[in-house]
DRENSEFI-79813 format. One record per atom (N, C-alpha, C): atom name; x negated, y, z. Coordinates in pm, whole numbers, m for minus. Atoms other than C-alpha are relative to their C-alpha. Layout:
// residues N
atome:CA x:X y:Y z:Z;
...
// end
This chain:
// residues 210
atome:N x:2 y:m130 z:70;
atome:CA x:m4253 y:19694 z:4274;
atome:C x:83 y:m12 z:m127;
atome:N x:m84 y:1 z:120;
atome:CA x:m3999 y:19777 z:4002;
atome:C x:m84 y:31 z:m122;
atome:N x:70 y:m25 z:126;
atome:CA x:m4119 y:19767 z:3644;
atome:C x:75 y:108 z:m76;
atome:N x:m64 y:m112 z:67;
atome:CA x:m4049 y:20092 z:3461;
atome:C x:44 y:m39 z:m140;
atome:N x:m49 y:25 z:136;
atome:CA x:m3862 y:20107 z:3131;
atome:C x:m112 y:18 z:m100;
atome:N x:110 y:m25 z:94;
atome:CA x:m4175 y:20246 z:2963;
atome:C x:m97 y:m118 z:m1;
atome:N x:88 y:117 z:m7;
atome:CA x:m4379 y:19948 z:3086;
atome:C x:61 y:m116 z:m77;
atome:N x:m68 y:105 z:76;
atome:CA x:m4119 y:19707 z:2950;
atome:C x:m13 y:24 z:m150;
atome:N x:10 y:m33 z:143;
atome:CA x:m4127 y:19889 z:2616;
atome:C x:m139 y:m33 z:m52;
atome:N x:137 y:27 z:42;
atome:CA x:m4508 y:19866 z:2601;
atome:C x:m24 y:m149 z:m13;
atome:N x:18 y:144 z:6;
atome:CA x:m4497 y:19494 z:2677;
atome:C x:69 y:m59 z:m122;
atome:N x:m74 y:48 z:117;
atome:CA x:m4230 y:19434 z:2412;
atome:C x:m74 y:35 z:m128;
atome:N x:74 y:m44 z:118;
atome:CA x:m4424 y:19637 z:2158;
atome:C x:m126 y:m82 z:m17;
atome:N x:123 y:77 z:6;
atome:CA x:m4740 y:19448 z:2247;
atome:C x:27 y:m141 z:m52;
atome:N x:m35 y:134 z:48;
atome:CA x:m4570 y:19110 z:2193;
atome:C x:29 y:2 z:m149;
atome:N x:m34 y:m10 z:142;
atome:CA x:m4432 y:19223 z:1859;
atome:C x:m125 y:23 z:m84;
atome:N x:124 y:m27 z:73;
atome:CA x:m4770 y:19359 z:1752;
atome:C x:m89 y:m123 z:m6;
atome:N x:83 y:119 z:m3;
atome:CA x:m4947 y:19040 z:1858;
atome:C x:55 y:m107 z:m95;
atome:N x:m61 y:96 z:93;
atome:CA x:m4699 y:18821 z:1668;
atome:C x:m29 y:39 z:m144;
atome:N x:28 y:m45 z:137;
atome:CA x:m4747 y:19036 z:1358;
atome:C x:m147 y:m21 z:m34;
atome:N x:143 y:24 z:20;
atome:CA x:m5124 y:19012 z:1402;
atome:C x:m25 y:m146 z:m39;
atome:N x:15 y:143 z:28;
atome:CA x:m5094 y:18633 z:1400;
atome:C x:61 y:m38 z:m134;
atome:N x:m61 y:25 z:131;
atome:CA x:m4861 y:18630 z:1101;
atome:C x:m91 y:50 z:m112;
atome:N x:93 y:m53 z:100;
atome:CA x:m5103 y:18852 z:908;
atome:C x:m120 y:m94 z:m16;
atome:N x:113 y:92 z:5;
atome:CA x:m5387 y:18615 z:998;
atome:C x:39 y:m130 z:m70;
atome:N x:m49 y:122 z:65;
atome:CA x:m5178 y:18317 z:888;
atome:C x:5 y:17 z:m151;
atome:N x:m9 y:m25 z:144;
atome:CA x:m5114 y:18473 z:549;
atome:C x:m138 y:m2 z:m65;
atome:N x:136 y:m1 z:55;
atome:CA x:m5485 y:18531 z:497;
atome:C x:m57 y:m142 z:m7;
atome:N x:53 y:137 z:m2;
atome:CA x:m5570 y:18174 z:596;
atome:C x:63 y:m87 z:m107;
atome:N x:m67 y:82 z:101;
atome:CA x:m5308 y:18015 z:371;
atome:C x:m46 y:40 z:m139;
atome:N x:45 y:m47 z:131;
atome:CA x:m5411 y:18232 z:76;
atome:C x:m141 y:m48 z:m31;
atome:N x:139 y:39 z:20;
atome:CA x:m5773 y:18131 z:129;
atome:C x:m19 y:m152 z:0;
atome:N x:26 y:143 z:m20;
atome:CA x:m5748 y:17766 z:239;
atome:C x:113 y:m92 z:m45;
atome:N x:m116 y:84 z:28;
atome:CA x:m5400 y:17648 z:145;
atome:C x:74 y:m32 z:128;
atome:N x:m83 y:22 z:m117;
atome:CA x:m5117 y:17556 z:376;
atome:C x:m43 y:m124 z:79;
atome:N x:35 y:124 z:m68;
atome:CA x:m5221 y:17200 z:453;
atome:C x:m130 y:8 z:77;
atome:N x:132 y:m9 z:m64;
atome:CA x:m5577 y:17295 z:545;
atome:C x:m6 y:105 z:110;
atome:N x:0 y:m105 z:m102;
atome:CA x:m5482 y:17589 z:766;
atome:C x:41 y:m58 z:135;
atome:N x:m29 y:48 z:m135;
atome:CA x:m5490 y:17508 z:1138;
atome:C x:26 y:119 z:92;
atome:N x:m20 y:m106 z:m98;
atome:CA x:m5390 y:17702 z:1445;
atome:C x:m134 y:60 z:44;
atome:N x:134 y:m51 z:m36;
atome:CA x:m5761 y:17730 z:1526;
atome:C x:m48 y:99 z:m106;
atome:N x:37 y:m93 z:107;
atome:CA x:m5817 y:17894 z:1185;
atome:C x:69 y:134 z:19;
atome:N x:m78 y:m123 z:m18;
atome:CA x:m5541 y:18144 z:1253;
atome:C x:m54 y:80 z:118;
atome:N x:53 y:m67 z:m119;
atome:CA x:m5676 y:18221 z:1599;
atome:C x:m132 y:69 z:m32;
atome:N x:131 y:m58 z:36;
atome:CA x:m6026 y:18279 z:1460;
atome:C x:18 y:120 z:m90;
atome:N x:m25 y:m111 z:92;
atome:CA x:m5895 y:18499 z:1179;
atome:C x:54 y:121 z:73;
atome:N x:m61 y:m110 z:m76;
atome:CA x:m5695 y:18706 z:1427;
atome:C x:m92 y:51 z:111;
atome:N x:88 y:m39 z:m109;
atome:CA x:m5983 y:18722 z:1675;
atome:C x:60 y:m24 z:136;
atome:N x:m69 y:32 z:m125;
atome:CA x:m5770 y:18560 z:1945;
atome:C x:m25 y:m146 z:36;
atome:N x:14 y:139 z:m40;
atome:CA x:m5766 y:18235 z:2138;
atome:C x:116 y:m82 z:m56;
atome:N x:m107 y:85 z:49;
atome:CA x:m5566 y:17937 z:2019;
atome:C x:115 y:m4 z:100;
atome:N x:m105 y:m5 z:m101;
atome:CA x:m5377 y:17958 z:2347;
atome:C x:100 y:112 z:m26;
atome:N x:m89 y:m111 z:32;
atome:CA x:m5237 y:18294 z:2239;
atome:C x:93 y:m38 z:m114;
atome:N x:m83 y:46 z:112;
atome:CA x:m5114 y:18139 z:1914;
atome:C x:110 y:m92 z:53;
atome:N x:m98 y:93 z:m57;
atome:CA x:m4944 y:17860 z:2110;
atome:C x:103 y:73 z:85;
atome:N x:m90 y:m76 z:m85;
atome:CA x:m4795 y:18111 z:2353;
atome:C x:110 y:67 z:m81;
atome:N x:m96 y:m76 z:79;
atome:CA x:m4626 y:18309 z:2078;
atome:C x:83 y:m86 z:m96;
atome:N x:m72 y:78 z:102;
atome:CA x:m4527 y:18034 z:1833;
atome:C x:17 y:m149 z:34;
atome:N x:m15 y:137 z:m51;
atome:CA x:m4565 y:17700 z:2018;
atome:C x:m52 y:m109 z:m93;
atome:N x:46 y:105 z:92;
atome:CA x:m4647 y:17504 z:1703;
atome:C x:m34 y:62 z:m136;
atome:N x:33 y:m46 z:135;
atome:CA x:m4787 y:17535 z:1353;
atome:C x:125 y:14 z:m84;
atome:N x:m124 y:m8 z:77;
atome:CA x:m4443 y:17465 z:1206;
atome:C x:74 y:130 z:27;
atome:N x:m67 y:m125 z:m34;
atome:CA x:m4292 y:17758 z:1395;
atome:C x:m73 y:120 z:m57;
atome:N x:79 y:m111 z:53;
atome:CA x:m4576 y:17986 z:1294;
atome:C x:19 y:14 z:m151;
atome:N x:m17 y:m5 z:145;
atome:CA x:m4542 y:17893 z:927;
atome:C x:141 y:45 z:m37;
atome:N x:m137 y:m41 z:28;
atome:CA x:m4164 y:17932 z:935;
atome:C x:18 y:150 z:20;
atome:N x:m11 y:m144 z:m26;
atome:CA x:m4194 y:18278 z:1088;
atome:C x:m80 y:81 z:m101;
atome:N x:77 y:m68 z:104;
atome:CA x:m4459 y:18371 z:834;
atome:C x:82 y:8 z:m129;
atome:N x:m86 y:m1 z:119;
atome:CA x:m4225 y:18272 z:550;
atome:C x:116 y:96 z:20;
atome:N x:m111 y:m92 z:m26;
atome:CA x:m3940 y:18460 z:715;
atome:C x:m45 y:145 z:m14;
atome:N x:54 y:m135 z:14;
atome:CA x:m4159 y:18770 z:737;
atome:C x:m16 y:37 z:m147;
atome:N x:16 y:m26 z:144;
atome:CA x:m4245 y:18742 z:366;
atome:C x:134 y:31 z:m65;
atome:N x:m133 y:m17 z:61;
atome:CA x:m3878 y:18708 z:271;
atome:C x:64 y:133 z:44;
atome:N x:m61 y:m124 z:m50;
atome:CA x:m3765 y:18997 z:492;
atome:C x:m73 y:122 z:m54;
atome:N x:78 y:m111 z:55;
atome:CA x:m4047 y:19221 z:371;
atome:C x:37 y:24 z:m146;
atome:N x:m40 y:m17 z:140;
atome:CA x:m3956 y:19154 z:8;
atome:C x:140 y:61 z:m9;
atome:N x:m138 y:m51 z:4;
atome:CA x:m3585 y:19216 z:74;
atome:C x:4 y:149 z:34;
atome:N x:2 y:m142 z:m39;
atome:CA x:m3662 y:19548 z:245;
atome:C x:m50 y:86 z:m115;
atome:N x:52 y:m77 z:113;
atome:CA x:m3870 y:19668 z:m50;
atome:C x:97 y:m3 z:m118;
atome:N x:m99 y:14 z:107;
atome:CA x:m3611 y:19538 z:m297;
atome:C x:117 y:95 z:22;
atome:N x:m114 y:m87 z:m32;
atome:CA x:m3326 y:19721 z:m122;
atome:C x:m38 y:148 z:m13;
atome:N x:44 y:m140 z:10;
atome:CA x:m3527 y:20044 z:m99;
atome:C x:m16 y:42 z:m146;
atome:N x:21 y:m32 z:141;
atome:CA x:m3616 y:20031 z:m467;
atome:C x:133 y:27 z:m69;
atome:N x:m131 y:m20 z:62;
atome:CA x:m3252 y:19995 z:m569;
atome:C x:66 y:127 z:51;
atome:N x:m61 y:m120 z:m56;
atome:CA x:m3140 y:20271 z:m333;
atome:C x:m63 y:126 z:m60;
atome:N x:68 y:m117 z:58;
atome:CA x:m3403 y:20511 z:m471;
atome:C x:35 y:19 z:m147;
atome:N x:m27 y:m7 z:144;
atome:CA x:m3301 y:20430 z:m828;
atome:C x:130 y:74 z:m33;
atome:N x:m125 y:m69 z:25;
atome:CA x:m2959 y:20589 z:m787;
atome:C x:114 y:m97 z:m27;
atome:N x:m121 y:82 z:8;
atome:CA x:m2608 y:20463 z:m863;
atome:C x:16 y:m82 z:m128;
atome:N x:m22 y:66 z:128;
atome:CA x:m2647 y:20344 z:m1223;
atome:C x:m63 y:m140 z:m4;
atome:N x:51 y:138 z:1;
atome:CA x:m2685 y:19964 z:m1266;
atome:C x:m126 y:m19 z:m84;
atome:N x:118 y:17 z:85;
atome:CA x:m2937 y:19993 z:m1551;
atome:C x:m124 y:55 z:69;
atome:N x:113 y:m58 z:m72;
atome:CA x:m3161 y:20220 z:m1343;
atome:C x:m42 y:m90 z:117;
atome:N x:30 y:89 z:m111;
atome:CA x:m3135 y:19983 z:m1049;
atome:C x:m69 y:m128 z:m49;
atome:N x:62 y:121 z:54;
atome:CA x:m3218 y:19681 z:m1265;
atome:C x:m144 y:28 z:m44;
atome:N x:136 y:m39 z:39;
atome:CA x:m3519 y:19862 z:m1409;
atome:C x:m89 y:10 z:124;
atome:N x:77 y:m16 z:m124;
atome:CA x:m3633 y:19950 z:m1055;
atome:C x:m35 y:m136 z:60;
atome:N x:26 y:134 z:m55;
atome:CA x:m3600 y:19586 z:m946;
atome:C x:m111 y:m70 z:m78;
atome:N x:103 y:63 z:81;
atome:CA x:m3811 y:19466 z:m1237;
atome:C x:m136 y:68 z:21;
atome:N x:125 y:m72 z:m24;
atome:CA x:m4072 y:19736 z:m1180;
atome:C x:m60 y:m40 z:134;
atome:N x:49 y:38 z:m132;
atome:CA x:m4097 y:19641 z:m813;
atome:C x:m78 y:m131 z:m7;
atome:N x:61 y:134 z:2;
atome:CA x:m4185 y:19281 z:m899;
atome:C x:m141 y:m1 z:m57;
atome:N x:136 y:m3 z:55;
atome:CA x:m4503 y:19393 z:m1074;
atome:C x:m84 y:112 z:60;
atome:N x:80 y:m98 z:m74;
atome:CA x:m4619 y:19660 z:m832;
atome:C x:m102 y:m74 z:86;
atome:N x:104 y:67 z:m80;
atome:CA x:m4938 y:19583 z:m635;
atome:C x:49 y:m53 z:135;
atome:N x:m49 y:45 z:m131;
atome:CA x:m4741 y:19551 z:m310;
atome:C x:71 y:m135 z:m8;
atome:N x:m71 y:126 z:19;
atome:CA x:m4550 y:19255 z:m456;
atome:C x:m81 y:m97 z:m84;
atome:N x:78 y:84 z:92;
atome:CA x:m4756 y:19121 z:m746;
atome:C x:m146 y:3 z:45;
atome:N x:130 y:5 z:m64;
atome:CA x:m5055 y:19055 z:m524;
atome:C x:m39 y:m147 z:13;
atome:N x:38 y:142 z:6;
atome:CA x:m5254 y:18731 z:m556;
atome:C x:11 y:m69 z:136;
atome:N x:m11 y:62 z:m132;
atome:CA x:m5263 y:18671 z:m180;
atome:C x:146 y:m31 z:31;
atome:N x:m142 y:23 z:m27;
atome:CA x:m4886 y:18713 z:m147;
atome:C x:57 y:m108 z:m93;
atome:N x:m49 y:100 z:94;
atome:CA x:m4820 y:18509 z:m459;
atome:C x:m47 y:m140 z:38;
atome:N x:50 y:130 z:m45;
atome:CA x:m5040 y:18229 z:m330;
atome:C x:85 y:m52 z:116;
atome:N x:m86 y:39 z:m112;
atome:CA x:m4827 y:18227 z:m16;
atome:C x:135 y:m49 z:m48;
atome:N x:m132 y:40 z:51;
atome:CA x:m4498 y:18216 z:m204;
atome:C x:m7 y:m137 z:m66;
atome:N x:9 y:127 z:71;
atome:CA x:m4611 y:17932 z:m427;
atome:C x:m32 y:m114 z:97;
atome:N x:30 y:103 z:m100;
atome:CA x:m4750 y:17743 z:m128;
atome:C x:128 y:m43 z:73;
atome:N x:m125 y:34 z:m69;
atome:CA x:m4416 y:17765 z:53;
atome:C x:100 y:m66 z:m95;
atome:N x:m91 y:62 z:97;
atome:CA x:m4215 y:17687 z:m262;
atome:C x:m37 y:m146 z:m23;
atome:N x:44 y:137 z:20;
atome:CA x:m4423 y:17374 z:m298;
atome:C x:39 y:m93 z:114;
atome:N x:m34 y:80 z:m118;
atome:CA x:m4309 y:17258 z:47;
atome:C x:150 y:m8 z:27;
atome:N x:m142 y:m10 z:m34;
atome:CA x:m3935 y:17332 z:31;
atome:C x:73 y:m135 z:m4;
atome:N x:m68 y:129 z:11;
atome:CA x:m3843 y:16977 z:m70;
atome:C x:m5 y:m78 z:130;
atome:N x:18 y:81 z:m121;
atome:CA x:m3977 y:16827 z:250;
atome:C x:16 y:79 z:130;
atome:N x:m12 y:m84 z:m119;
atome:CA x:m3927 y:17120 z:488;
atome:C x:133 y:75 z:0;
atome:N x:m133 y:m65 z:m2;
atome:CA x:m3561 y:17208 z:561;
atome:C x:m4 y:146 z:43;
atome:N x:7 y:m139 z:m46;
atome:CA x:m3659 y:17527 z:745;
atome:C x:m46 y:92 z:m112;
atome:N x:48 y:m81 z:113;
atome:CA x:m3854 y:17657 z:444;
atome:C x:108 y:8 z:m107;
atome:N x:m103 y:4 z:103;
atome:CA x:m3577 y:17548 z:209;
atome:C x:112 y:99 z:31;
atome:N x:m108 y:m92 z:m41;
atome:CA x:m3317 y:17746 z:407;
atome:C x:m41 y:145 z:m21;
atome:N x:46 y:m138 z:13;
atome:CA x:m3525 y:18065 z:416;
atome:C x:m13 y:38 z:m148;
atome:N x:18 y:m28 z:143;
atome:CA x:m3617 y:18043 z:47;
atome:C x:134 y:8 z:m72;
atome:N x:m131 y:2 z:65;
atome:CA x:m3260 y:17959 z:m55;
atome:C x:76 y:129 z:27;
atome:N x:m68 y:m124 z:m35;
atome:CA x:m3120 y:18259 z:131;
atome:C x:m61 y:119 z:m73;
atome:N x:68 y:m109 z:69;
atome:CA x:m3381 y:18490 z:m17;
atome:C x:30 y:m2 z:m148;
atome:N x:m25 y:12 z:144;
atome:CA x:m3336 y:18358 z:m370;
atome:C x:145 y:34 z:m34;
atome:N x:m141 y:m25 z:27;
atome:CA x:m2957 y:18371 z:m347;
atome:C x:32 y:148 z:4;
atome:N x:m24 y:m145 z:m10;
atome:CA x:m2958 y:18733 z:m236;
atome:C x:m50 y:70 z:m125;
atome:N x:60 y:m61 z:120;
atome:CA x:m3190 y:18833 z:m521;
atome:C x:84 y:m32 z:m123;
atome:N x:m75 y:41 z:119;
atome:CA x:m2997 y:18634 z:m780;
atome:C x:137 y:65 z:m6;
atome:N x:m133 y:m62 z:m3;
atome:CA x:m2659 y:18770 z:m668;
atome:C x:m7 y:147 z:m41;
atome:N x:11 y:m143 z:32;
atome:CA x:m2776 y:19132 z:m686;
atome:C x:m33 y:19 z:m148;
atome:N x:38 y:m15 z:140;
atome:CA x:m2944 y:19091 z:m1026;
atome:C x:117 y:m36 z:m92;
atome:N x:m116 y:39 z:82;
atome:CA x:m2639 y:18910 z:m1167;
atome:C x:108 y:107 z:5;
atome:N x:m100 y:m107 z:m11;
atome:CA x:m2407 y:19182 z:m1034;
atome:C x:m40 y:121 z:m84;
atome:N x:46 y:m113 z:81;
atome:CA x:m2622 y:19449 z:m1199;
atome:C x:18 y:m30 z:m149;
atome:N x:m16 y:39 z:140;
atome:CA x:m2621 y:19259 z:m1529;
atome:C x:147 y:3 z:m39;
atome:N x:m144 y:m1 z:26;
atome:CA x:m2244 y:19215 z:m1505;
atome:C x:52 y:142 z:m16;
atome:N x:m44 y:m140 z:8;
atome:CA x:m2196 y:19588 z:m1443;
atome:C x:m47 y:64 z:m131;
atome:N x:51 y:m54 z:127;
atome:CA x:m2414 y:19672 z:m1747;
atome:C x:83 y:m52 z:m116;
atome:N x:m83 y:58 z:107;
atome:CA x:m2212 y:19435 z:m1966;
atome:C x:135 y:71 z:m4;
atome:N x:m129 y:m70 z:m7;
atome:CA x:m1888 y:19600 z:m1847;
atome:C x:m12 y:144 z:m47;
atome:N x:21 y:m139 z:39;
atome:CA x:m2041 y:19939 z:m1922;
atome:C x:m36 y:14 z:m148;
atome:N x:26 y:m10 z:144;
atome:CA x:m2076 y:19861 z:m2289;
atome:C x:m114 y:m86 z:m48;
atome:N x:103 y:94 z:43;
atome:CA x:m2342 y:19594 z:m2292;
atome:C x:62 y:m108 z:m86;
atome:N x:m46 y:107 z:88;
atome:CA x:m2312 y:19291 z:m2518;
atome:C x:101 y:m89 z:74;
atome:N x:m106 y:73 z:m70;
atome:CA x:m1979 y:19136 z:m2415;
atome:C x:m12 y:m151 z:m16;
atome:N x:17 y:145 z:20;
atome:CA x:m2086 y:18795 z:m2547;
atome:C x:m104 y:m58 z:96;
atome:N x:104 y:47 z:m91;
atome:CA x:m2365 y:18776 z:m2291;
atome:C x:59 y:m50 z:131;
atome:N x:m34 y:46 z:m134;
atome:CA x:m2341 y:18587 z:m1965;
atome:C x:m95 y:68 z:98;
atome:N x:83 y:m70 z:m98;
atome:CA x:m2462 y:18793 z:m1669;
atome:C x:m91 y:m99 z:74;
atome:N x:82 y:98 z:m71;
atome:CA x:m2583 y:18479 z:m1493;
atome:C x:m115 y:m51 z:m86;
atome:N x:106 y:46 z:91;
atome:CA x:m2780 y:18369 z:m1801;
atome:C x:m113 y:103 z:m6;
atome:N x:101 y:m106 z:5;
atome:CA x:m2957 y:18705 z:m1824;
atome:C x:m77 y:5 z:132;
atome:N x:65 y:m3 z:m132;
atome:CA x:m3027 y:18704 z:m1449;
atome:C x:m97 y:m116 z:16;
atome:N x:88 y:117 z:m10;
atome:CA x:m3170 y:18352 z:m1467;
atome:C x:m124 y:16 z:m88;
atome:N x:113 y:m23 z:90;
atome:CA x:m3388 y:18448 z:m1763;
atome:C x:m99 y:98 z:62;
atome:N x:88 y:m99 z:m63;
atome:CA x:m3524 y:18750 z:m1576;
atome:C x:m79 y:m63 z:115;
atome:N x:71 y:64 z:m110;
atome:CA x:m3607 y:18543 z:m1269;
atome:C x:m105 y:m97 z:m52;
atome:N x:95 y:97 z:56;
atome:CA x:m3772 y:18274 z:m1480;
atome:C x:m123 y:70 z:m58;
atome:N x:112 y:m76 z:55;
atome:CA x:m3985 y:18533 z:m1661;
atome:C x:m89 y:52 z:112;
atome:N x:77 y:m59 z:m110;
atome:CA x:m4088 y:18699 z:m1338;
atome:C x:m85 y:m105 z:71;
atome:N x:75 y:105 z:m70;
atome:CA x:m4187 y:18375 z:m1162;
atome:C x:m112 y:m54 z:m89;
atome:N x:103 y:47 z:92;
atome:CA x:m4374 y:18259 z:m1472;
atome:C x:m117 y:97 z:m10;
atome:N x:106 y:m101 z:7;
atome:CA x:m4567 y:18585 z:m1491;
atome:C x:m76 y:9 z:132;
atome:N x:69 y:5 z:m130;
atome:CA x:m4642 y:18568 z:m1119;
atome:C x:m101 y:m116 z:2;
atome:N x:90 y:115 z:5;
atome:CA x:m4791 y:18223 z:m1177;
atome:C x:m122 y:31 z:m87;
atome:N x:109 y:m42 z:87;
atome:CA x:m4998 y:18366 z:m1462;
atome:C x:m98 y:89 z:76;
atome:N x:83 y:m88 z:m82;
atome:CA x:m5125 y:18635 z:m1224;
atome:C x:m85 y:m82 z:98;
atome:N x:68 y:80 z:m101;
atome:CA x:m5218 y:18371 z:m968;
atome:C x:m113 y:m83 z:m59;
atome:N x:99 y:93 z:53;
atome:CA x:m5405 y:18133 z:m1197;
atome:C x:m95 y:63 z:m102;
atome:N x:86 y:m65 z:100;
atome:CA x:m5548 y:18376 z:m1455;
atome:C x:m17 y:148 z:31;
atome:N x:10 y:m142 z:m40;
atome:CA x:m5633 y:18698 z:m1268;
atome:C x:m86 y:84 z:m94;
atome:N x:89 y:m77 z:88;
atome:CA x:m5904 y:18795 z:m1519;
atome:C x:74 y:54 z:m122;
atome:N x:m71 y:m42 z:121;
atome:CA x:m5658 y:18819 z:m1808;
atome:C x:138 y:57 z:28;
atome:N x:m133 y:m51 z:m33;
atome:CA x:m5339 y:18911 z:m1625;
atome:C x:m3 y:152 z:8;
atome:N x:m15 y:m145 z:m6;
atome:CA x:m5223 y:19271 z:m1668;
atome:C x:143 y:31 z:43;
atome:N x:m134 y:m24 z:m53;
atome:CA x:m4929 y:19389 z:m1457;
atome:C x:84 y:89 z:m91;
atome:N x:m75 y:m90 z:88;
atome:CA x:m4834 y:19660 z:m1706;
atome:C x:53 y:m76 z:m122;
atome:N x:m45 y:81 z:112;
atome:CA x:m4817 y:19415 z:m1994;
atome:C x:107 y:m99 z:45;
atome:N x:m101 y:92 z:m54;
atome:CA x:m4622 y:19174 z:m1775;
atome:C x:135 y:70 z:12;
atome:N x:m125 y:m76 z:m12;
atome:CA x:m4364 y:19440 z:m1694;
atome:C x:56 y:32 z:m138;
atome:N x:m47 y:m32 z:134;
atome:CA x:m4348 y:19538 z:m2061;
atome:C x:68 y:m121 z:m65;
atome:N x:m63 y:121 z:55;
atome:CA x:m4266 y:19177 z:m2151;
atome:C x:143 y:m14 z:52;
atome:N x:m134 y:8 z:m60;
atome:CA x:m3971 y:19180 z:m1910;
atome:C x:90 y:110 z:m56;
atome:N x:m80 y:m111 z:51;
atome:CA x:m3856 y:19522 z:m2029;
atome:C x:34 y:m21 z:m147;
atome:N x:m30 y:31 z:141;
atome:CA x:m3880 y:19406 z:m2392;
atome:C x:121 y:m92 z:m10;
atome:N x:m116 y:90 z:m3;
atome:CA x:m3637 y:19129 z:m2306;
atome:C x:126 y:81 z:30;
atome:N x:m117 y:m80 z:m34;
atome:CA x:m3400 y:19380 z:m2145;
atome:C x:41 y:92 z:m114;
atome:N x:m33 y:m84 z:115;
atome:CA x:m3424 y:19609 z:m2446;
atome:C x:70 y:m82 z:m108;
atome:N x:m63 y:85 z:100;
atome:CA x:m3328 y:19315 z:m2662;
atome:C x:144 y:m36 z:35;
atome:N x:m136 y:40 z:m39;
atome:CA x:m3021 y:19213 z:m2461;
atome:C x:90 y:117 z:33;
atome:N x:m79 y:m118 z:m34;
atome:CA x:m2910 y:19560 z:m2351;
atome:C x:m59 y:122 z:m70;
atome:N x:66 y:m109 z:72;
atome:CA x:m3033 y:19797 z:m2627;
atome:C x:59 y:138 z:31;
atome:N x:m62 y:m130 z:m28;
atome:CA x:m2785 y:20070 z:m2533;
atome:C x:m40 y:54 z:137;
atome:N x:31 y:m42 z:m137;
atome:CA x:m2908 y:20081 z:m2173;
atome:C x:m150 y:8 z:27;
atome:N x:144 y:m2 z:m20;
atome:CA x:m3282 y:20025 z:m2210;
atome:C x:m68 y:39 z:m130;
atome:N x:71 y:m47 z:118;
atome:CA x:m3495 y:20218 z:m2454;
atome:C x:m148 y:7 z:32;
atome:N x:145 y:m9 z:m18;
atome:CA x:m3868 y:20263 z:m2505;
atome:C x:m35 y:107 z:102;
// end
């Protein structure tokens, strides 16, 4: 009996949904137990599935973790690109939107931050993680540096280095994310964003005001 196109579509959608279900479960397990302590059995239990299903879709823990990191990176990039597109054509507005995104609940979330820091802690010994993180970081850094360069050309402080400003912004953001992760009782996302914006007001006073 021939398999209809609609049946094929349903099967494909089901596979994609099941893989996402397992990735979501993996993120919860890592955030709760840490990467080293998370097992395929933990993921299966969290997802309400058998371990055989996990093996069927990902074959190994390494593959599952790599795909989980890839999902995190792609999800961040999609939100980053959308934020810049919504901000309009002006570099200062786009840079502001990028900084605001990094402290929104969808990004500055303790579970997601725990995942990022867990993967960053493994990049030295895991080439697959290193490649995914490097590509993600490079894309972010290139865009932020380009925006800073455009602001400088538009009348910003000509003595500034766009790469220096971009590096400072990334360092501030990662440091504040770590603060959110380890001190959730005292962390305030609005104050964190204000700290970053205060820096931008200092280096680009003509483009960023109160």
